[in-house]
C-alpha positions as CSV (number, residue, x, y, z in Angstrom):
1,X,-91.0,31.1,-60.7
2,X,-89.6,32.0,-57.2
3,X,-87.6,29.1,-55.8
4,X,-88.6,27.8,-52.4
5,X,-86.1,28.2,-49.6
6,X,-85.8,25.1,-47.4
7,X,-86.1,26.1,-43.8
8,X,-83.2,25.2,-41.4
9,X,-84.2,22.4,-39.0
10,X,-84.3,23.3,-35.3
11,X,-81.4,20.7,-34.7
12,X,-79.2,22.3,-37.4
13,X,-80.0,25.8,-36.0
14,X,-79.0,24.7,-32.5
15,X,-75.7,23.4,-33.8
16,X,-75.1,26.6,-35.7
17,X,-75.9,28.6,-32.5
18,X,-73.5,26.3,-30.5
19,X,-70.7,27.0,-33.0
20,X,-71.4,30.7,-33.2
21,X,-71.4,31.2,-29.4
22,X,-68.0,29.5,-29.3
23,X,-66.8,31.8,-32.1
24,X,-65.7,29.0,-34.4
25,X,-64.5,30.4,-37.7
26,X,-66.6,30.1,-40.9
27,X,-64.5,27.3,-42.4
28,X,-64.6,25.2,-39.3
29,X,-68.4,25.6,-39.0
30,X,-68.8,24.6,-42.7
31,X,-66.7,21.5,-42.1
32,X,-68.6,20.4,-39.1
33,X,-71.9,20.8,-40.9
34,X,-70.6,18.8,-43.8
35,X,-69.6,16.0,-41.4
36,X,-73.1,15.8,-40.0
37,X,-74.7,15.9,-43.4
38,X,-72.5,13.0,-44.6
39,X,-73.7,11.0,-41.6
40,X,-77.3,11.8,-42.3
41,X,-77.0,10.8,-46.0
42,X,-75.4,7.5,-44.9
43,X,-78.1,6.7,-42.4
44,X,-81.1,7.9,-44.3
45,X,-82.6,9.5,-41.2
46,X,-81.9,12.1,-38.6
47,X,-78.3,11.9,-37.3
48,X,-79.6,12.6,-33.8
49,X,-80.9,9.0,-33.7
50,X,-77.5,7.5,-34.6
51,X,-76.2,4.8,-32.3
52,X,-72.6,4.1,-31.5
53,X,-72.8,1.1,-33.8
54,X,-74.2,3.3,-36.6
55,X,-71.2,5.6,-36.2
56,X,-68.8,2.7,-36.2
57,X,-70.4,1.5,-39.5
58,X,-70.1,5.1,-40.9
59,X,-66.4,5.2,-40.2
60,X,-65.9,1.8,-41.9
61,X,-67.9,3.2,-44.9
62,X,-65.6,6.2,-45.1
63,X,-62.4,4.1,-44.8
64,X,-63.7,1.7,-47.5
65,X,-64.4,4.7,-49.7
66,X,-60.8,5.7,-49.6
67,X,-61.2,8.9,-47.5
68,X,-57.8,10.3,-46.5
69,X,-56.7,10.1,-42.8
70,X,-56.8,13.9,-42.6
71,X,-60.3,14.2,-43.9
72,X,-61.5,11.3,-41.8
73,X,-60.2,12.8,-38.6
74,X,-61.7,16.2,-39.5
75,X,-65.1,14.4,-40.0
76,X,-64.8,12.7,-36.6
77,X,-64.0,16.1,-35.0
78,X,-67.2,17.6,-36.5
79,X,-69.3,14.7,-35.4
80,X,-67.8,14.9,-31.9
81,X,-68.9,18.5,-31.6
82,X,-72.4,17.6,-32.8
83,X,-72.9,14.7,-30.4
84,X,-71.0,16.0,-27.4
85,X,-71.9,19.7,-27.5
86,X,-75.2,20.0,-29.4
87,X,-76.8,16.7,-28.3
88,X,-75.0,16.2,-25.0
89,X,-74.5,12.5,-25.9
90,X,-71.0,12.0,-24.6
91,X,-70.9,8.2,-25.3
92,X,-72.1,8.4,-28.9
93,X,-68.6,8.2,-30.5
94,X,-67.4,5.4,-28.2
95,X,-66.8,3.1,-31.2
96,X,-65.3,5.7,-33.5
97,X,-61.5,6.2,-33.4
98,X,-59.3,8.9,-35.0
99,X,-56.6,7.4,-37.2
100,X,-52.9,8.1,-37.3
101,X,-52.0,10.6,-40.0
102,X,-48.9,9.8,-42.0
103,X,-46.2,12.5,-41.8
104,X,-45.4,13.5,-45.3
105,X,-42.4,15.7,-45.9
106,X,-43.2,18.8,-48.0
107,X,-41.8,19.3,-51.5
108,X,-39.4,22.3,-51.2
109,X,-38.7,24.8,-53.9
110,X,-35.2,26.2,-54.2
111,X,-34.5,29.9,-54.3
112,X,-34.2,29.9,-58.0
113,X,-37.5,28.2,-58.5
114,X,-39.3,30.6,-56.2
115,X,-37.8,33.5,-58.2
116,X,-39.0,32.0,-61.5
117,X,-42.6,31.6,-60.1
118,X,-42.8,35.1,-58.7
119,X,-41.4,36.6,-62.0
120,X,-44.0,34.6,-64.0
121,X,-46.9,35.8,-61.9
122,X,-47.5,38.7,-64.4
123,X,-49.0,41.8,-62.8
124,X,-47.3,43.8,-60.0
125,X,-50.3,42.9,-57.7
126,X,-49.8,39.2,-58.2
127,X,-46.0,39.3,-57.9
128,X,-46.4,41.3,-54.6
129,X,-49.0,38.8,-53.2
130,X,-46.8,35.8,-54.0
131,X,-43.7,37.7,-52.6
132,X,-45.6,38.1,-49.3
133,X,-46.4,34.4,-49.2
134,X,-42.8,33.6,-49.6
135,X,-41.0,36.5,-48.0
136,X,-43.1,36.5,-44.8
137,X,-44.1,32.9,-44.8
138,X,-47.8,33.6,-44.7
139,X,-50.7,31.3,-45.4
140,X,-53.0,32.1,-48.4
141,X,-55.8,33.2,-46.2
142,X,-53.4,35.5,-44.3
143,X,-52.1,37.1,-47.5
144,X,-55.5,38.0,-48.9
145,X,-56.8,39.4,-45.6
146,X,-53.9,41.8,-45.1
147,X,-54.9,45.5,-45.0
148,X,-52.7,48.4,-45.9
149,X,-52.5,49.4,-42.2
150,X,-51.0,45.9,-41.4
151,X,-47.7,46.9,-43.1
152,X,-45.6,48.6,-40.4
153,X,-42.6,50.1,-42.1
154,X,-41.3,51.7,-38.9
155,X,-40.9,48.4,-37.1
156,X,-40.4,46.4,-40.3
157,X,-43.1,43.9,-39.5
158,X,-46.4,42.7,-41.0
159,X,-49.2,42.4,-38.5
160,X,-51.2,39.2,-39.1
161,X,-54.6,39.5,-37.4
162,X,-56.5,36.3,-36.4
163,X,-54.3,33.8,-38.2
164,X,-54.8,30.1,-37.8
165,X,-56.2,29.3,-34.4
166,X,-57.5,32.8,-34.0
167,X,-54.1,34.2,-33.0
168,X,-52.4,37.5,-33.9
169,X,-48.7,37.6,-34.7
170,X,-46.0,39.7,-36.3
171,X,-44.4,38.4,-39.5
172,X,-41.1,39.7,-40.9
173,X,-41.0,42.5,-43.5
174,X,-37.8,42.6,-45.5
175,X,-36.6,45.9,-47.2
176,X,-37.0,44.4,-50.7
177,X,-40.6,43.2,-49.9
178,X,-41.4,46.7,-48.5
179,X,-40.1,48.3,-51.7
180,X,-42.3,45.9,-53.8
181,X,-45.4,46.6,-51.7
182,X,-44.8,50.3,-52.0
183,X,-44.6,50.0,-55.8
184,X,-47.9,48.1,-55.8
185,X,-49.5,50.6,-53.4
186,X,-48.6,53.5,-55.7
187,X,-49.9,51.7,-58.8
188,X,-53.2,50.7,-57.0
189,X,-53.7,54.3,-55.9
190,X,-53.1,55.7,-59.3
191,X,-55.5,53.2,-60.9
192,X,-58.0,53.6,-58.0
193,X,-58.0,49.9,-57.3
194,X,-57.4,50.2,-53.5
195,X,-59.5,51.9,-50.9
196,X,-57.9,54.2,-48.3
197,X,-56.8,51.9,-45.4
198,X,-58.5,49.0,-47.3
199,X,-57.4,45.6,-48.4
200,X,-53.8,45.3,-49.5
201,X,-54.8,42.9,-52.3
202,X,-58.4,43.8,-53.1
203,X,-60.7,41.8,-55.4
204,X,-62.4,43.1,-58.5
205,X,-64.7,44.9,-56.1
206,X,-62.2,46.7,-53.8
207,X,-64.6,46.4,-50.9
208,X,-63.8,42.7,-50.8
209,X,-60.3,41.1,-50.6
210,X,-58.9,38.9,-53.3
211,X,-60.1,35.3,-52.7
212,X,-57.7,32.5,-51.8
213,X,-59.1,30.7,-54.8
214,X,-57.9,33.4,-57.1
215,X,-54.5,33.6,-55.4
216,X,-54.1,29.8,-55.9
217,X,-55.0,30.2,-59.6
218,X,-52.3,32.9,-59.9
219,X,-49.7,30.6,-58.3
220,X,-50.5,27.6,-60.5
221,X,-50.6,29.7,-63.7
222,X,-47.2,31.0,-62.8
223,X,-45.8,27.5,-62.1
224,X,-47.1,26.3,-65.5
225,X,-45.3,29.2,-67.1
226,X,-42.0,27.9,-65.8
227,X,-40.1,24.6,-66.5
228,X,-40.6,23.5,-62.8
229,X,-42.0,19.9,-62.7
230,X,-42.3,19.5,-58.9
231,X,-45.8,18.9,-57.5
232,X,-46.2,22.1,-55.6
233,X,-49.0,24.3,-54.2
234,X,-49.3,27.9,-53.0
235,X,-48.4,26.6,-49.5
236,X,-45.1,25.4,-50.9
237,X,-43.9,29.1,-50.7
238,X,-44.4,29.0,-47.0
239,X,-42.5,25.7,-46.8
240,X,-39.7,27.2,-48.8
241,X,-39.6,30.3,-46.5
242,X,-39.1,28.1,-43.4
243,X,-36.6,25.7,-45.1
244,X,-34.5,28.5,-46.5
245,X,-34.4,30.3,-43.2
246,X,-33.3,27.1,-41.5
247,X,-30.5,26.6,-44.1
248,X,-29.4,30.2,-43.3
249,X,-28.8,29.0,-39.7
250,X,-31.8,31.0,-38.3
251,X,-32.8,29.6,-34.9
252,X,-35.6,27.1,-35.3
253,X,-37.5,28.8,-32.4
254,X,-37.4,32.1,-34.2
255,X,-38.8,30.3,-37.3
256,X,-41.5,28.8,-35.1
257,X,-42.6,32.3,-34.0
258,X,-42.5,33.7,-37.6
259,X,-44.7,30.8,-38.8
260,X,-47.1,31.0,-35.9
261,X,-46.7,27.4,-35.0
262,X,-47.9,26.4,-31.5
263,X,-45.6,23.4,-31.3
264,X,-41.9,23.2,-32.1
265,X,-42.4,19.7,-33.5
266,X,-44.4,21.2,-36.4
267,X,-41.5,23.5,-37.3
268,X,-38.9,20.8,-36.7
269,X,-40.0,18.8,-39.7
270,X,-38.3,21.4,-41.9
271,X,-34.9,20.1,-40.7
272,X,-35.7,16.9,-42.6
273,X,-35.8,18.8,-45.9
274,X,-33.1,21.4,-45.4
275,X,-30.7,20.1,-48.0
276,X,-27.9,22.6,-47.2
277,X,-27.8,21.4,-43.6
278,X,-27.7,17.8,-44.7
279,X,-24.8,18.5,-47.1
280,X,-22.8,20.1,-44.3
281,X,-23.0,17.0,-42.1
282,X,-20.1,14.6,-42.6
283,X,-20.9,11.0,-42.9
284,X,-19.2,8.6,-40.4
285,X,-18.0,6.7,-43.4
286,X,-15.6,9.5,-44.1
287,X,-13.8,8.8,-40.9
288,X,-13.1,5.1,-41.8
289,X,-9.7,4.1,-43.3
290,X,-11.2,2.3,-46.3
291,X,-10.3,2.8,-49.9
């Protein structure tokens, strides 16, 4: 029996067109659509008919359900696009309000722990991928979308195309990371796992890149193979990259550029977790004549 395909409503199609013409990335579009669907499920009718009071009740419903501040604000952002851009109802969200997101300091791996995780990754491909995440401070999506041609050994940089926010940037390429990537490239070529000029970390089908989900699984399997008990994620390698550079006295504005942060405040939070810097600061108690 051939399953019936539910047609896309004109309203949803208009929203998809609005997002496409603004070149919103696929993840952003999916998030906005989810936000509108949540509202429709809550109301039990078309979200286009929602009143400001309906949206206020919806936010109260989400808060009562324990939704995190980050997810709640993302949902409001999606609804704002739907009502203000697609429907041109600029007053619809008058009773909705974004919430303050608590600033949580990241858990930082020390150099020895990073070394253990990379060593436990298993294959040369996985060790190379995790080494890029740490050694260049790249996000998971940036690692898996690297192409062979993005490795510039002449200038010793890694070209990151269309990173977060749709911005290109150059990341650092250390000699040891270059040596590891060359070893992986030679192996992949010998085993015919990589297409000429293709993905640096291809998936099972070399036409497609390795997925971020697979890279996350690799990371967690590696962590589980070590005695590390910290609650960490793949993004912790990026946190470690920034913190370790700060502890090495690298200028915070240089770290900002390497990470691709728009605001210095985002990078500055690593100063709160740089243990080496904290140890070097002398407490004012040391200057008191007390026994």
